[in-house]
C-alpha positions as CSV (number, residue, x, y, z in Angstrom):
1,M,15.0,6.2,-7.9
2,K,13.6,3.0,-7.9
3,E,10.3,2.5,-6.4
4,V,9.9,-0.8,-4.3
5,I,6.7,-2.6,-4.3
6,I,6.8,-5.8,-1.2
7,V,4.4,-8.7,-2.3
8,G,2.4,-9.3,0.9
9,A,1.3,-7.8,3.6
10,S,1.9,-10.6,6.1
11,G,4.7,-11.4,8.8
12,M,7.4,-11.2,6.1
13,G,6.1,-8.6,3.9
14,R,5.8,-6.3,7.3
15,E,9.2,-7.7,8.3
16,I,10.7,-6.4,4.5
17,Y,8.9,-3.1,5.2
18,S,10.5,-2.5,8.2
19,W,14.1,-3.2,7.7
20,L,13.7,-1.0,4.1
21,S,12.2,1.7,6.5
22,T,14.8,1.4,8.8
23,D,17.8,1.2,6.6
24,K,19.3,5.0,6.2
25,R,22.2,3.5,3.9
26,N,20.1,2.8,0.9
27,Q,17.8,5.6,1.4
28,N,18.3,7.8,-1.6
29,E,18.3,5.0,-3.9
30,Y,14.5,3.6,-3.6
31,I,11.4,4.4,-2.0
32,I,8.9,2.3,-0.9
33,K,5.5,2.7,-2.7
34,G,3.5,0.0,-1.3
35,F,2.3,-3.3,-1.2
36,I,0.3,-5.8,-3.2
37,D,-1.8,-8.4,-1.3
38,N,-5.1,-10.1,-2.1
39,N,-6.8,-9.0,1.4
40,P,-7.3,-5.1,1.1
41,N,-7.0,-5.2,5.0
42,K,-4.3,-6.6,5.6
43,L,-3.0,-3.5,7.1
44,K,-5.2,-2.6,9.3
45,G,-4.4,-2.1,12.3
46,Y,-1.2,-0.9,11.4
47,D,0.6,2.5,10.8
48,Y,2.6,2.4,8.2
49,S,3.3,5.2,5.6
50,C,2.2,3.2,2.7
51,N,-0.8,1.0,1.7
52,I,-1.8,-2.1,0.0
53,I,-2.1,-0.8,-3.6
54,N,-3.7,-3.7,-5.5
55,S,-4.2,-7.1,-5.4
56,I,-1.5,-9.5,-6.8
57,E,-3.0,-10.8,-9.6
58,N,-4.1,-7.2,-10.6
59,Y,-0.6,-5.7,-10.5
60,M,1.4,-4.6,-13.6
61,P,4.6,-3.3,-12.6
62,A,6.1,-0.1,-14.2
63,K,9.6,0.3,-15.6
64,N,10.9,1.8,-12.8
65,E,9.6,-0.6,-10.2
66,M,11.4,-3.0,-8.0
67,L,9.2,-6.2,-6.6
68,I,10.3,-7.9,-3.2
69,N,9.0,-11.4,-2.4
70,G,7.4,-11.2,1.1
71,I,5.5,-14.5,0.3
72,L,6.7,-17.8,2.4
73,D,4.0,-20.1,2.6
């Protein structure tokens, strides 16, 4: 099972989280591990099953992780 890391926790990153967390077709293929974002408080006030796990510049992905870009600007 692949672990998904969403890069960016702003609007597009949160939208990707919503798409992935509600898509039952692929639920056995991946798990959403969390977000990486330079603002550790970006998800404050949101009720997600995962958190910001690191900053973008300090994150080193593992072999079983898949990064999805959630940054539009």
